[in-house]
C-alpha positions in Angstrom: -20.8 16.2 0.2 -17.0 16.5 0.5 -17.2 14.9 3.9 -19.0 11.9 2.5 -16.6 11.5 -0.4 -13.7 11.9 2.0 -15.1 9.2 4.3 -15.6 6.9 1.4 -11.9 7.3 0.3 -10.8 6.8 3.9 -12.9 3.6 4.3 -11.7 2.2 1.0 -8.1 2.9 1.9 -8.6 1.2 5.3 -10.2 -1.8 3.6 -7.4 -2.1 1.2 -4.9 -2.0 4.1 -6.8 -4.8 5.8 -6.9 -6.9 2.6 -3.1 -6.5 2.4 -2.8 -7.5 6.0 -4.9 -10.6 5.4 -2.7 -11.4 2.4 0.4 -11.3 4.6 -1.1 -13.9 6.9 -2.8 -16.1 4.3 -0.2 -16.6 1.6 2.4 -19.4 2.0 5.7 -17.8 1.3 7.6 -14.5 1.3 7.2 -13.7 -2.4 3.4 -14.1 -2.5 3.2 -12.1 0.8 5.3 -9.4 -0.7 3.2 -9.3 -3.8 0.0 -9.0 -1.7 1.2 -6.1 0.4 3.2 -4.5 -2.4 0.1 -4.0 -4.5 -2.3 -2.9 -1.8 -0.1 -0.6 0.2 0.3 2.0 -2.6 -3.3 2.1 -3.5 -4.3 2.1 0.2 -2.0 5.1 0.8 -3.5 6.9 -2.2 -7.0 6.4 -1.0 -6.2 7.5 2.6 -4.2 10.5 1.5 -6.9 11.5 -1.0 -9.5 11.3 1.7 -7.3 13.5 4.0 -6.6 16.0 1.3 -10.4 16.4 0.6 -10.8 17.1 4.3 -8.0 19.6 4.3 -9.3 21.5 1.3 -7.0 23.7 -0.9 -4.3 24.4 1.7 -0.7 23.8 2.4 -1.7 20.6 4.2 -3.2 19.2 0.9 0.0 20.0 -0.9 2.0 18.2 1.8 -0.2 15.2 1.5 0.3 15.2 -2.2 4.1 15.3 -1.7 3.8 12.4 0.7 1.9 10.4 -1.9 4.5 11.1 -4.6 7.2 9.9 -2.2 5.3 6.7 -1.4 4.4 6.2 -5.0 8.1 5.9 -5.9 9.6 4.4 -2.7 7.0 1.6 -2.0 7.5 -0.3 -5.3 11.3 0.3 -5.0 11.3 -1.2 -1.5 9.3 -4.2 -2.6 11.7 -4.8 -5.5 14.7 -4.5 -3.2 13.2 -6.9 -0.7 12.5 -9.5 -3.4 15.9 -9.1 -4.9 17.6 -9.5 -1.5 15.5 -12.5 -0.7 16.3 -14.1 -4.0 20.0 -13.2 -3.7 20.2 -14.8 -0.3 18.8 -18.1 -1.6 15.2 -17.9 -0.3 13.2 -20.2 -2.6 9.5 -19.8 -3.2 7.1 -22.4 -1.9 6.0 -24.4 -4.9 3.6 -27.0 -3.5 0.0 -26.0 -2.9 -0.4 -27.8 0.4 
């Protein structure tokens, strides 16, 4: 049962990563691309790390995976914000037309 649940979490995490990758290629400008990947990468990492932690069981490996998630949970949104701020500060304008 744990193997099935772990596989589901891993597949959902991989699917979210693919959706984020599609968003990078589909959206027209830097800001919408950053939004697409900024939202999906944290949730994708959560799902993948949760699936791996279920496989590891109650061990030091699961604890390390939890620490990795806490690190990603705080650094990923911070990095997205820093990138958006740097782009805006350098004068990069969002694409406003819908063509």
